[in-house]
C-alpha positions as CSV (number, residue, x, y, z in Angstrom):
1,X,105.2,139.4,66.6
2,X,102.1,137.2,65.5
3,X,103.7,134.0,65.3
4,X,105.1,134.6,68.9
5,X,101.5,135.7,69.9
6,X,100.6,132.4,68.6
7,X,102.8,129.9,70.2
8,X,101.9,132.1,73.7
9,X,98.6,131.1,73.5
10,X,98.8,128.2,72.7
11,X,100.4,127.1,75.7
12,X,98.1,129.0,77.5
13,X,95.1,126.9,76.1
14,X,98.0,123.1,77.2
15,X,98.2,124.6,80.7
16,X,94.3,125.0,80.6
17,X,93.5,121.7,79.7
18,X,95.1,119.9,82.2
19,X,93.6,121.8,85.5
20,X,91.7,118.7,87.4
21,X,88.7,120.9,89.0
22,X,87.8,117.4,90.5
23,X,91.5,117.6,92.3
24,X,91.5,121.3,92.8
25,X,87.7,120.8,94.6
26,X,89.0,118.3,96.8
27,X,91.7,119.6,98.1
28,X,90.2,123.1,99.5
29,X,86.9,120.6,101.0
30,X,89.8,118.9,103.7
31,X,90.1,115.4,104.8
32,X,86.7,113.2,105.7
33,X,85.4,113.6,108.7
34,X,84.8,110.1,110.3
35,X,82.1,108.8,112.1
36,X,81.7,106.2,114.4
37,X,78.6,104.6,114.9
38,X,77.2,103.8,117.8
39,X,76.0,100.0,118.8
40,X,72.3,100.3,118.4
41,X,70.4,99.0,121.3
42,X,68.8,95.6,121.3
43,X,65.1,97.0,123.0
44,X,65.3,99.7,119.7
45,X,65.2,97.3,117.3
46,X,61.7,95.1,118.9
47,X,59.4,95.0,116.0
48,X,60.9,97.2,113.6
49,X,59.8,94.8,110.5
50,X,59.4,91.1,109.6
51,X,62.9,90.8,107.4
52,X,65.9,92.2,108.7
53,X,69.9,92.3,107.9
54,X,71.8,93.4,110.7
55,X,75.6,95.3,110.0
56,X,77.0,93.3,114.1
57,X,80.2,95.5,115.5
58,X,83.1,94.5,116.8
59,X,81.6,93.2,119.9
60,X,79.1,90.1,120.3
61,X,76.2,90.8,119.9
62,X,76.8,95.2,118.8
63,X,74.3,96.2,116.0
64,X,75.8,99.0,113.8
65,X,73.2,99.3,110.8
66,X,69.8,97.7,111.1
67,X,68.2,97.4,107.1
68,X,64.2,96.7,106.7
69,X,63.0,96.8,103.4
70,X,60.9,100.5,104.4
71,X,64.2,102.0,106.3
72,X,67.6,101.9,107.6
73,X,69.4,103.8,110.8
74,X,72.2,103.9,112.4
75,X,73.2,105.8,115.9
76,X,75.5,108.8,115.3
77,X,76.2,110.4,119.0
78,X,74.0,109.4,121.2
79,X,70.9,110.3,118.2
80,X,69.1,107.3,115.9
81,X,69.8,108.3,112.2
82,X,67.3,107.1,109.5
83,X,67.8,106.3,105.7
84,X,65.7,105.6,103.1
85,X,66.3,102.7,100.7
86,X,67.8,103.9,96.9
87,X,66.6,101.6,94.4
88,X,69.0,98.6,93.4
89,X,70.0,95.9,90.8
90,X,71.5,93.9,93.6
91,X,69.5,93.3,96.9
92,X,70.5,91.9,99.9
93,X,67.9,88.9,101.3
94,X,64.5,89.5,101.5
95,X,65.0,92.1,99.0
96,X,66.3,95.0,101.2
97,X,68.3,97.5,98.8
98,X,72.0,97.1,99.1
99,X,72.2,101.4,99.4
100,X,70.5,103.7,102.2
101,X,70.5,107.5,101.9
102,X,70.0,110.2,104.5
103,X,70.5,114.2,104.8
104,X,74.8,113.7,105.5
105,X,75.2,110.6,104.3
106,X,74.3,107.3,102.3
107,X,75.4,103.6,103.2
108,X,76.5,100.5,101.2
109,X,75.9,96.7,102.1
110,X,76.9,94.3,101.0
111,X,77.4,90.8,101.5
112,X,79.2,87.3,100.2
113,X,76.0,84.9,99.4
114,X,78.6,82.3,98.9
115,X,79.5,82.2,102.8
116,X,76.0,82.4,104.0
117,X,75.4,79.8,107.3
118,X,71.8,79.2,108.2
119,X,71.2,80.5,111.8
120,X,67.3,79.1,112.4
121,X,64.5,78.9,109.9
122,X,64.2,82.1,108.5
123,X,68.1,83.4,109.7
124,X,71.2,83.5,108.1
125,X,74.6,84.4,108.5
126,X,76.5,85.8,106.2
127,X,80.6,87.7,105.4
128,X,79.9,91.8,104.4
129,X,79.4,94.9,105.8
130,X,78.8,98.6,104.8
131,X,80.5,101.3,103.3
132,X,79.7,104.8,104.7
133,X,79.8,108.3,102.5
134,X,79.8,111.5,103.1
135,X,77.8,114.4,101.0
136,X,81.1,114.6,98.9
137,X,81.2,111.4,98.4
138,X,84.0,110.8,100.2
139,X,84.3,107.4,102.5
140,X,83.9,108.2,106.3
141,X,83.1,104.8,108.0
142,X,83.7,100.8,106.8
143,X,83.0,97.7,109.4
144,X,83.9,94.3,107.0
145,X,82.2,91.3,109.7
146,X,78.8,89.5,109.8
147,X,76.0,90.4,108.8
148,X,72.5,88.4,109.8
149,X,69.9,89.0,107.7
150,X,66.2,87.3,108.4
151,X,63.0,87.1,110.5
152,X,62.8,90.7,113.1
153,X,62.9,90.9,116.0
């Protein structure tokens, strides 16, 4: 009888050790709710900082995210949402952080330094983009394309 119970105990332990609690939690959360950042209007960028990096949208001159050394901003559901720069080991040009945190979302920015195309005395275009994650670290928006870094408006 003791051998029979010992065998059952080890099978139960084996089953418990294969439970993937992270996967269970992911399933319980359901799918991530995607977001659609709206273009930030040009006049909202005037005088924001001496240096900025902006993530361009699909349309010509459309800005989806603006990053400065002291803040980040995105427009969601008609409201400007602000983000705080996070410490980084790999900053963008002009020492602008590549990671911004907000109450609900985090934004990771990236540029390919090899793709730098000068566009003025203190302005350059890069191939890059951004990834926005929710509070559970799930991707809710991605944009790839042009990132402009340089003298702000």
